C-alpha positions as MATLAB code, in Angstrom:
seq = 'MNYFSGVISQLVWHLPVNVTVLAQYVNDPDLLGQMQQAWNNFVLTGQIWAFLIGIIIGYFLRSLTSFG';
ca = [
      17.666   42.382    4.444;
      16.707   39.436    2.284;
      20.354   38.379    1.993;
      20.773   38.283    5.778;
      17.616   36.219    6.290;
      18.941   33.701    3.755;
      22.279   33.492    5.564;
      20.595   33.052    8.935;
      18.332   30.306    7.613;
      21.369   28.495    6.204;
      23.159   28.736    9.555;
      20.124   27.408   11.423;
      19.727   24.588    8.890;
      23.254   23.329    9.617;
      22.921   23.374   13.422;
      22.920   20.034   15.208;
      19.517   18.717   16.281;
      20.213   19.016   20.029;
      20.913   22.774   19.697;
      17.570   23.456   17.994;
      15.704   21.405   20.635;
      17.475   23.305   23.413;
      16.149   26.568   21.971;
      12.587   25.263   22.348;
      12.797   24.340   26.038;
       9.968   25.857   28.112;
      10.305   26.260   31.880;
       6.724   27.124   32.758;
       4.036   26.507   30.115;
       1.388   28.510   32.023;
       1.593   31.627   29.844;
      -1.762   33.093   30.905;
      -0.889   32.604   34.568;
       2.415   34.424   34.040;
       0.608   37.291   32.308;
      -1.926   37.519   35.139;
       0.838   37.516   37.755;
       2.728   40.253   35.876;
      -0.431   42.376   35.574;
      -1.243   41.962   39.279;
       2.311   42.988   40.165;
       1.993   45.994   37.824;
      -1.197   47.116   39.605;
      -0.115   46.325   43.184;
       3.193   48.208   42.930;
       1.467   51.347   41.638;
       3.242   51.330   38.293;
      -0.097   51.617   36.514;
      -0.616   55.087   38.020;
       2.854   56.200   36.950;
       2.102   54.876   33.457;
      -1.221   56.723   33.209;
       0.236   59.974   34.568;
       3.115   59.691   32.107;
       0.687   59.188   29.216;
      -1.308   62.276   30.222;
       1.763   64.496   30.735;
       3.271   63.245   27.476;
       0.074   64.046   25.599;
       0.018   67.593   26.974;
       3.703   68.137   26.184;
       3.183   66.836   22.665;
       0.248   69.149   22.126;
       2.251   72.148   23.409;
       5.261   71.459   21.184;
       3.551   70.427   17.927;
       3.044   72.843   15.027;
      -0.277   71.637   13.815;
];
């Protein structure tokens, strides 16, 4: 793993400057607003209920199939 990180850092070091700047381009800097919009969409579409039901069913299935 250490060898690959060294190779990757060498490749990034030799990239032209405009490629590294392109990788840092941000479309919308409002990160908290994006998180709030995603959470509201998660709640409004009912996915939160599917998530909670899946957690409960998964917990019961795990407890039925575990040996300890």
